[in-house]
N, C-alpha and C positions, 0 to 999 in steps of 0.2 A: 324736478321730475325726471327731465331728459337726460340729465347727467346720470342718475341712478340707473335709468334702462340702460345706458351705454356701458356703465360700470359693470351691471349685472351681466350683459351680453359678453363683454370681455372675459369675466370670471367664468362663464359657461365655456367660452372658446378655449381658454386656456385649460380648463379641467378636462374637456372631453379630448382635447388634442394630446398627443403624447410629447413631453417635453424633454423626455431621456433618450434622444437619439445618440447613438454611440457608434465607435468605429474600434473593430477588433483587428489588430495586425499582429499576427503571431508567427513565429518561425515554424515551418513545416516539420522540421524534426522534433519539435516539441510534441506533435501529434503522432507522427510515425515511429518515434523513439529510435530513428537510426539517422545517421548524418550523411550516409551515401548508400546508393542502391546501384547494383551492377545489373543490367538486363543482357542476357546472354543468348547465345543460339539463335536459330532463324527466326524463332518466335519466343517471346517471353512477355511477362507483364508483372506489374507490381501495382498494389492498391493501398490507398490511404484513406481512412475512415474520417470524415468531418462531421462533427455533432452539432446539430442545431437544436437547441431546446425549444420546447413548445412556447417557451414565454417570449421568445424573439419574433418580431416581424421583420424579415429580411428585406432591406431595400437593393442592396446590390452585393455582389460577391465577385471575387477574382482570385486566382493564384498565379504566382511567378516562380519559376524554377530554371536554374542554370544546369547545363549538361555538358557532356564531353563525349564524343563517340570515336570509335576506331577509324584511322585514316585509310584502312583497307576496304571500307564499305563502299558499294556502289550507290551514287547519289540518286538515281532514278529509281532504285529498288529498295531503298532503306528509309525507314520513317517510324516516328513515334505518334500514335494515336492516344489523344487524352478524351476520356469519357466520363460522364457523370451518370452515375446510377444506370450505366449500360448505354447511355445516350452519347452517340460521338459528338465532341465539340470542335475538336482542332486536330489537324494532321500537320506534323512538323517534318520536312525533309532533312536527313542526315546527310551533310556534306563533308566529304573526306578532306575538302580543301580547306574548310572552315570548321574544325572538328568541335569548337567550342562555342556555345550560344546560350542565349536566354530566351525562354518562351514565357509569353503572358497570355493567359486563358481567361475569358470572362465566364463565369458560371451563371447560366441564366436563371432568374429567381423562380421561373414557372417549374424548373425541374428539382429546385431544392425542397426538401420534405423536412418536416419536424421530426427529428429522430437521427438516425445514423446515415449519411450520405457517403456513397463509395466514389472516390476519384480513382480511376485507373488509367496507368501509362501502360500501353500496349506497344511493344517494339516488333517491328518487322525489318529483318537485317539479312543482307546477301553480299557476299563478296565476289560473285562470278555470275555470268549469264549461263554458264554451263552447269555441270555437276559440281556439287559442293557437300561438304561434310555438315551435317546438320548443326553440330556444336563445335565448329572451328575456334581455334583460339582468337581470330581476328574479329569474331562476331561478338562485339560488346558495345554498350552505351552505358555511362554512369551518369545517374541523377544526383546532383548535388543538393540534397535536402537541407544540409546545414547553411546554405544560403537561400533556400527558397522561402517563401512566405505566402500565407494565406490571408487575404483582407476581406472583412466581412462589414458592411454597414448595416445597422440595424436599429429598431426601437422596441421599446417594450410595450407588450400588451397589457390592457388593464387586467389587475389579478382578479380572478372569480372569486366572489365572495361565498365560498363553500369549503369547508374543511377537507374534502376530497382533493383540493389544490395542493395541500402539503405533500403528497407523495408523488405527484408526476408533473407539478408546474412550478412550485416555489423552490424547493430544494432539489434539483435536478443535476445529475452527475454530467449531463451534456453541456452545462453552462461553462464557458471559457471566460477568463483563464482560471478564475476561482470563485468559490461561494463565499459571501460575506454577510454576516447575520450580527445585529447589535442586540445587546441584553439590557434591560433596565430592571434591577432587583430591589425590591424593597428593603431589604436589610440583610446582613451577613447570614442570619439564621436560615435564609432561603437560597443561599448560594449552592448547596448541593443539589437542590430541585432545579436550578438553572443548569448545573453541570449534567443532570440527567437529560434535560431538553436538548443541550448541546450535543451530547453523546448520540441522541436519536437523529438530530439533524445531520450530523457528520456521516452517520451511517447511510442516510439516503443519498449524500454527495458521493458515495462509493469511494473510489480513489482519488476523486477530484479534491484538491486542496479547499480546505474548509477554515476561513479564518474567522474568529469571534472577537467581539469587542464589548466593553461594559462601560455604561454611562448613566449618569443620573437623569438625563433626559433622553428623548427620542433622537436618533441620528438620521438626519435626511439622506436620501439617495439609496439606501439599503432596507431590507427587511428588518423589522424590529421584534422582538419578544418581550413582553411585560410579565413578569413573575411577582405576585404579590397577593395579599389577602384582600378579600372582597372590599373592605372600607377603603383601603389604599388605592385600589384599581378605580373605584368610582371617583375618588376626589381627584387623582391623577388625570383622568379622562376629562373630567368636568372642567378643570384648569385649562384644558385644551380646546373648550368649546363643544366636546362630545358628551350628550346626555346619555348617560349609561347607567342603568340598574341592573347590576349583577344577580344572577340566580342563586338560590342556595346550592350548595354542593360542590363537587370537582369540576370547574368550569373550563372548558376550551372555547375559545372564539377567535375568528378571524375578522378583520375589517381593513378597509383602506387606511394607510398611514396618515395620521394627523399631522397637518403643518403647523409651525409655530404660530403664523399670523391668524388673526381673526379678520374676516372681511365684512363690510356691511351689506346685508342682504336687501332685497328689493322692498320689504315691508317695514325696514328700519330696525330689524333686529339683528343681532350679530350672528354670523354663521362661519363656522370653522371651515378652512379649506383643507382637502384632503389630497394625498398623491395616491391616485388610483393604481400606478405602476408598481407600488411597493405596499407590503402587507404589514399590519400590527397584529401579532399573535397574542392573546391573552391566556395566561395560565394561572387561574385563580382558584380560591376556595376560603371557606371560613377560618380554618386552622391549617397548621402545616401539614397534617395527615392528608387533608382533602387535596392541598396543593401538589404533594408528593404524587397521589393518586393520579391527578390530571397530568403531571409531568410524565410519568411512567406511561400512561396511555397514549400520549402523544408519540413519545419515543418510539413506540411499536407500531404506530399507524403505517403499514406498508402497502395498503391497497387503497385505491381512491374511493375511499367512504368514511363519513358520511357526507351527503350532498347538502347539509345545512350550514349555516354560518356559525353555528354554536351547538355545544353538546354538554351534557352533564355525564361523567364517568360514575358509574355506580360501583363496579367492582373490578379487579385485576387479578389475573392468575397467569403464571408462567409454567413452561413445560419443564421437566426435570432437566438439569444440565449436569454435566460431568466435567471432571477437569480436561484441559486440552481438547475441548469441543467446539473450537472457533471455527472460522471460515476456512472450507476446504482442508481441514486437518486430517490426515489418515491416522486411524487407529491400529495399532499393531495387532497381528494375529487375526486379521479380519480380511476377507477377500472383497475387493473393490473390481467391478467390471468396468470396462472402458466407458460405457454409457453413463455409469454414474459419476464419472470423473468429466462429463460434458464431452465425451468424444463418441458420437454416434458412429454407425458403419459409414465408412468413408472411402470413396473410390478415387484412386489415383489414375490420371490418363495421359497418354503422349509421351514425347521423347524427353520433355524437361517439366515433369509436374511439380508444382511447388510442394515443399515439406510440410508436414502437420506436426502439431505439438499437443502433448498432454502435461497439463500443470496440477500439481497438487503440493500441499504443504506438510511438513513434518515438524512435531515439537521441537522447541528450540534446545531442550535439555537432554534429547536422546542421547544415552551412553553407548557410543558405536563401539564394538569389540571386533577384533580381526575375524573371528571365526563365525561372523552372523551373516547370511545371506537372505536377500529378498527374491521372492518368485515372481517371474514374468510370464504369462503364458499368452501366445498371440494365436489367433485363428484369422486365417487369411486365404483369399482365392486369387488366382491370376491367370492371365490369357495365355493362349498357346502360341506357337510359332515365334517366340522371342529368343533372341540370342542367349547361349548359355551363360554369358557373363552378367545378365541382369540380377540384380540384388537389391534387397532392401537394407539400408543402412539404419542402425538403431544407435543413437546417442543419448547419453545422460549428462545433463548440464554441460552441453558442448564438448563432451569426451567420447569418442567413438569406442563402442563396446562390442558390437557385432555386425557382421555382414551376413544377412541370410540369403543363401542362393535361390534364385527363381530359375532353376535349371532344367524343369521338366518340359520338353519341347511341346508336349501335348496340353500345357496348362494343368493346375492342380488345385485341389482344396485342401488345406492343411489345418487340421484342428488341434490345438494345444502344442503348439511349438513351444518347449520350455527352455527359459533363460533363467540361470541363478546368478544373480549380480551380487557382489560384495556390498554390504551396507556402507562401507566406508566412501564408495562413490557418490552417495547422497550427502545432502548437507541439511542443516537445520533451516527452516524456513521453506521459501518456494523452491521446488524441484521441477525440472522439465524433462521429459522424455520426447525425443525428436525422432520421427520417421520420415525417412528421406530415400525414396524410391529411385532406383536408375534403372530405367527401362530402355532396352536396346533392341532395335528392329533387326531381323534376320536378313540383312542385305549383305551380300558378298561382293557383288560387282559395281563399279562406277557406273552412274548414269541409270541405275536400275530403279524403277518405282519403289518409293519408300511407303510401306503400307504402316499406318499408325493406330488404325482403330483396334486392333488387337492388342496394343499396348495398355494394359491396364493391371492395377492391382487394388484389390478391396479388402481393406482391414476391418474384420467385424467387430460389433460393439460387444460381443461375448468375450472376447480377450479380458484378461484380469491381471491384477497386480496384488502382491500380498506380502506384508512385511512380517518378520518374526517378532515374538516378545522381545522388547527391548527395554532396560531399566532407564530411570530418569535420574539422571546425575551429570552435572555439568560444574566446570570450573569457571568462575568469574572472578573479576570483573570483565565484561565484554559488551562495550555500547552497541557494537554491531548486532548482537542478539536482541537488544532492546528494540533496535530500528527494523529488525525484521519482522516481529509480530507482537512486540509489546513485553517480551518476557523479562522478568518473571511476573509482571502486573496482570498479565493475561492467563496466568497459569489456570485460573477459574475464569471463564469467558465473561461473567458479568463484573469482574473486578473484586470479588470476595477475598478478604485478608489483604487489601491494599487500600492507601489513601493518598490524597495529595494534601501537603502541609503548605499554606499560603503564609510565609513568614512575615509579611507586611499586609496590610489591609487595603493596599492601592487597588483601584479598579483595573489598572492594567496588569497586576499580577493576578488578579482573579480572571481576567481575560486570558492570561498566559496559562493558567490551569485548565481553562475550557479549551484551549487550541490543544493541550497535551491529552485531554480526555477525547478529543475528536480525533487525534491521530492514533490513539489506541484502539478506539472503536473501528476506525477504518481498516486497521491492520488485523483485528480480530474477528470483525463482522458481527459483534454482539454489544447492545447497550449496556453501558457500565452502570447498571442499577445499583450495585453494592458498593461501589466506590465512593469513599466519604471524601469532604473537603473541610479541613479544619484550620483554624487560625491559632491555636495554642500549641506549643511544643508537644508532639505526641510521644513523650518520654515513657518508655516501657511498652510501645506498641509491638505486639507479637505478629508483625506482618511487614509487608514491603511499603515504602514510604518514597514518595517523590515531593521534594522541596522546591518551591519557587519563590522567588523574592530577592529583593536587593541584598548585596553581599553585607552590608552593614546591619542588616536586620536577621541575619542567621544567627542562632544561639550558639553559646561556646560550646555545648556538648556535640553539636554536629561540626562546628569550625574546627575542633581538634581532631575530628576523624576524617575530614576530607583529604584526599591525596594531594589537593593543590589549594591552599588557603591564600585567597587574594587580598586579605585585609591585613594592613600593619606588617608586623615582623614575621616573615615567613620564609620557607624554603622553596626556593623556585627551580624546577626542573628543566634542564637544558640538555636536548639530545647531542651526543659528541660523536659517537661511532655506530655505524650500522653494520651488522654481521651479515654473513652470507645466508643465514637463516632468517633474515629481515628482522631481527630483534635490534633494538637500539640500546646503546649503552648511555646511561643519563648521569649527567653531573648535576649536583645540587649546589645552589648558591644561597647562603643565608642572607637576607637582605630586608630592609625596610622599603617598601614599594607599594605601588597600587595599581589597579587595572584602570585603563582608559575608558571612557565613556563609549567608544566605537567597538568594544570588544565584550563578548560573553564567554562564560565557562559552562561546560556540560560535564558533569562527572558521575560515575557510578563506583560505589564502594560497599563493603559489608556494613550493615546498619549497626550503630553503636548500641542499640538497645536490645538486639537479639542475634545471637550467632546463627549463620545460615540464611539470614534475611538480607535484603538488598536495600540500600537507600540511593536515590540519585538526587542531584542537585542541578538546577538551572539558574544560574545567577549573573548578574551585572551589576554595574555601580549605580544604575538608575533603573526606575520602574519601567520606563521606555525601552531601555536596554534589554530587561528581562523579556519583555513582550517581542521586541526584534529577534532575541534569540530563539523563542519558541516558533516564530515565524520562520526563522531560517531553518529549524529543525523538521518543518514540514516540507521543505524542498529536496526532491529525489536525489539531486546532485550533490547536496550537502550530506544527506544520509550515506550516500555510497562512499563517502571520504572518511567517515567516522569509525574508529576502531580503538582498541585499548580501553582505558578507564578515564581518560580527560580528553576533552576536545576543546582548544582554545579557537573560537570563531570570530573572524572579523566581520561585523554587521555592515556590510556594503553592498545591499541587494542591487542587481541580482547576481552579482560576481562574488559570491561569498568565499573567503579564504579559510580553509580548515587546517588545523594543526593538531593531529592526533598525537596522544602520548600514552605510554604505559609506564605508570608511576608507582601505584599502590600495590599492596600485598593481595595475593590470590586467597580465594575461598571457595567452597563447594556448596552447592545447593542441590536438594533432592525433589522427589514428587511432592512432598508435603510442604516444601519450603524449608525443612530442617532435617538433618540427618544425624545419625548416632555418632558419638565421639570416635568410635573406632572405624567406622567409614571415612569420617573426615579425615582422620590422620594417616589413614593407609592411603588415601588418594592425594592428600597434600604433600606426604613425604613417602615417596616409594621406596626408599631405601629401608623405611621401617618394614615394609611389606617383605622385602627379601631378607631382612634380617629375621622377622619372625618366622618365615618360611624355613630358612637355614636352621634356627633353634628348634623348630618343630622336627625337621628331619633328623637332626643331632639327637634329639630326645628319643624319637622312635627307634633310632638305631641303637642307642645305649640300652633301652628297655628290652629291645630284641636280643640284643648281645647277652644282657643279665639273664633272661630266661633260657637262652640256649645254652650258657655256660652252666647253669643250675642244673638244666636237664642232662647235660654232658656228665656233670659230676655225679649224679644219681645213677646214671647208666653205667659209668666206671665202676662205682662202689658195689652195684648189684652184680656185674660181671666178675669182680674180684672176690666176691662171696661164692659164687658158683664154681669158681676155679678151685678155691680151698674146700 
């Protein structure tokens, strides 16, 4: 009996305690997205946001960063102050005789909050004890963020047994370095429902990488989702010691993750152990329609409600959606004020104010013509007694386009300062308007007091941007457009008219399909309710197709259409010469060869089933390689290197090697996914357009000549009669 008590106490201790203490050691540039930062002028600062999910209980945290400072600085007058959420932590003196150093700063746990924590590096720099220029060239310190690191030791809190935890606890974009979820699916008929759930989970992770796996049993150490009919779910849980009687209807339920082992309880009965730090989410129903209703309901649960551990979904409705209605996408011929674009009224102050950016997205298939212009209207006010060379620099996608003078000595309020910007300066996908004020004090003499309180510029949120009506027509293949916002699969935000074809039925390939759906959702910001997942060749499908699976499982109809066939006898492209325009000359070698297990191929080409539609293929020689390829495609560094229509990727994380190629033939696609034959040939073969234009002009000239000559003959005949 004593042995049972001791055993029971040990079970309770290990269940109550957290066994999932972990250490996160991440390069700081992965968070800041820049590898080096220059702090300039007499004062400057830079901030890095460190995200702490509510799920973490932080035990300790620290940062380490190397730096280099100017050798012209004064040691006793120059320093860097590191602050956490505005609280000063450490002051580092900048020594001109030792211009390089490494600083280590402990982040007090009491100052760390769940959410976004701001680490600020503030520089105070001087090169003389006398008068100095506020922004002299010698005033600089560089933070080497590519060699800096943040280290956090944490444990996981118990998962609250309420469905409201889905939106703000389990699937949290603040989780580093990636979100991981495992799926258990009853059979292939429910794979699409699992894809809807995966799409909703990825949407909650926002831009954070979301990796999905699929297995026959529960996977320890991660959150799991169980998708199946009521009878299957009950049997599955009972086999793991969970007494579960599902309710009728579309069921969503959250519970702690059951562990494989069963332990002997105090009263002699078997008791199932659970992992309280991870969750099992049940998506169930009596039939497929009920399961789909539960899956769609879970996918759109974006606020912390309900606070019960289970719910029955009764009905589901969606708002009307239009094409190109994804995340932050601008509609042409519509006015968007800056407030709508998440840029409220903002004031820039001081000698060296930090710039501000406005980001938005344009459809990937905007057909930009040379004579089209976007309108930007700025409303702003600025202080008096600034020097006449003060300006507001405006740049678009890092290209300077305008320096607006702030030259009224009395200050001014300007409403509706208009700029017409050629649309070719914008690009498909994300665009950025950057506002950089240069505010100069009106100081003429050395050693004169510098007054900075009057140095301000306020850009009002009533400012706006408007794009002209623009047709939707784009030349493909372009893998970079797909990686921008999922085009053309996200032409409709919910994935309508598109599907994923899993060429084999391997669970890794199904998980690969979920990874792709998650990536598309994050880029477009909308759950893919209408995107289907099929296991039979979609011959004749009138839409976009994404094929995943082993190379030997891809059907002949698709294998014959791919630009780079990696099976058997094939024509292999080898780049030979790169032109000044950046285009590569390709040599082809006909050979019998195969792809290694450490590589994957990602391709885009015109669908063999429908002209004007797109097919994409992600393949490797093994299912594990296919999964590794989709994991690589989630890496932003890999995405930035991919272009053309073929990408050969060496699957060696985290240092993936990418070999982009342009091999296949071009094709055009329009707004509806298909265009008329006339439009297609005129844009595919420009010489036909010029030829037809020349023929039209010639015909008009001949017709005009014919009628003029006829008129002239009649006139001459009439004058001849009058003469006689």
